[in-house]
Phi, psi and omega in degrees: 000139182222119182052039178080359180253145176274120182243132177305145185305315184293325177294316179299316180295321179297321178291318182295326185260010178299158185300334181283336188251019180220161179274132181281144176281164179302133179086342182287330181296319180298317180296319179295320179295318180291321177298318180297320180299314179292325180294338179280349178281147178300148174078349186255114174259188184299319180297314180297319180295319178298320178296317179296321176298324181296335179257010175092011178265113184244345182222168176298322179298318176302314182295317179297315180295323182283318182087156185293321182294313180293321177299313180298318180298319179291324177298312180296321180295332177283355179084013178279125183276109177225156178267180178295341178300328177297318177300313180294321181296318180293317178297316178298322178299319179291329181265357183059046177230148171295142186301331181283347178270354178295142178299140182301325178293323177295317178300317179297316179297320179298315180296316179299316180296321178297315179293324177298316178297322180291318180292328183296338178101142180221149170237141184241125178223118182052042179063010173259119184269140176234119180282134176263113183294146177226127182277130179240123179276137182243000000 
């Protein structure tokens, strides 16, 4: 019972163990700060941030160094089902634009680059992806 109301146990527990009401364990503060940093970027909600954490992106700097195309490619390689909107959202986050405001030509280039990387070949070892370059004559 909470303030005279009957609250389901799991809801009460979720409130009690929420990040504002508990003491952080060692090392947990850094993760929360990096998650918070990514959450402040446009287009990125908690689900997107969790997906980025799964591929090793913990800060805006990590995301910037990796780039939107490589981040999207790694997400797909992990078997995480996302649409192209995730690609646009990450690019928009880096440019500080809503993903729907990205120029249509930029969206097309991102998709082409993603497909080019996929066609070029990838090998996966311990979830670390290594792109195998392929020379294409033009």
